[in-house]
N, C-alpha and C positions, 0 to 999 in steps of 0.2 A: 490511637489516632490523634494527631496534633490538630489544633484549631487551624493552623496555616493550611494543611492538606485539605481540610474540609472546605474552606473558602476558595482555595485554588480550584478544586474540582467543581465547586458550584459555579464559579464564574467562567470556567472553561466550557461547561455544559450550556450556560446561558448564552455565551458568545456563539457557540455552534447553533443553538436554536435560533438566535436572531439572524445569523447568516442565512439559514434555511428559509426563514420567514421572509427575509428581504428578497431572496431569489424567487419565492413563490409570488410575492406581490408584484415584482417586476414583470414576470411572465403573465400574470393575470391581466395586467393592463396593456399588454402588447397586442398588436393587431393579430387577429386570428388567422391561422394558416390552413384551416380545415377545408378540404375540397367539397363543394356542394355536389356530391356524387350523383344522385339520380337526375338532378336538373341539368347538369353540365357534363354528361357522360362522354361526349365526343371530345371534350377539352382535357380529359384526364391523361396524364402522361404515364405510359407503361414502358418500362425498360425493355429493350430488345432481348435481353438475356432472361427475362421472366419466363418461367416454365408454367404455363397454364393448362394446356391440353395437348395430348398427343395427336398428331395428324399424320396422314400418309399423302405427301405431296405428289402431284401428277406431273408427268413430263409434258413436252410440247405436243405429243400425240394424244394426250388424255389417258395414258396408262400409268399405273403405279410401277415402281421399280423393284418391288418385293419379289424375291426368288424362293420364298417359303423355306428358308434354311433352318429356321427355328432358333437361331442364336438369341434373339431378343426374349423369346419365351423361356429359354433355359437360364438366362442370366437375370431375369426379373426376380428380385429378392422375395416378393410376396405373391407371386403367381397372378399378377394383374393381367398379363397378356395371354390369350389363348389363340392358337393358330390351327385352322383346319385346312388340310390339303387334299388334293385329288390328283390322280395320275392320268395324264393325257399322252397320247401317242403323237410324236412329231411326224412331219411329212416323210422323213427318212426312216420311220419305223421304230425309233427309239422311245422308250417310256420317259416321260418328264414329269416331275412333281411341280404342280402349280398351286397357287394360293386359292383356296375356296372361300374362306372367311377369316377375317382378322378382327378379333373381339378384344376390347380394351375396357377395363373396369376403372373408371375415373375415381370412384369412391374409395378404392383400395390403393391407388397409386401413391408412391412415396415421392415422386418427382425427382428421383435420383439421377436420371438420365443415363443409366447404364445401358438400357436398350438402344438408345440412340448412338451411343459410342461404339457398341459392338456390331452394329449393322454394317455388313460389308458393302452394301449398295446405297447407303444413305437414303433408305426408303421410308424412314420415319423421322419425324422432327417434332419438337415442342413449339406450339404457337403461343403468342402472348394473350390468348383469350382468358379473361379473368372472371367472367360471369358464368359460373358453373353451378349456381345454387338451384336446387330442385326440391320439390316436396316429396317425391317418391324415389327411393333408392334404386329402383329398377331402371330409371331414366339415366343413371350414370354409367350404365353398361352400353358402350358404343361400338358399332360395327364400322371400322374405318374404311372398308372397301365395299360399299353398298352397290356400286355399279358393276361389279364382277359376279354377283350372285346369280 
């Protein structure tokens, strides 16, 4: 190894170190951009595309649009969604499958949005709710249609 290569490598490394330290010092003295989260909760910006929690929106009559087809449950990669159905008889005497319970495990969800994309009725959607922290895992299992039970 030549002396020239040694000093060249040494000064190249020193230059790289000084550039990194300069960047660190410049950012250290810059005005802080951290949001004071708990104090200014209502001022926090959440992107409308953020996937926080699955919900079942209601129509103008207060009913959900789910037809209990089960596509969301079948396409969920880690079985987060569980649908229970029951059979009712329509006024013209035909049996019809209706949704009894729509259970969603927020703790296991990958937020992949496959369930939303495959729903033929657009009966489920993600909301930008980001405060999902709980102390007990059982509280993360949500029933999305509590008014129909």
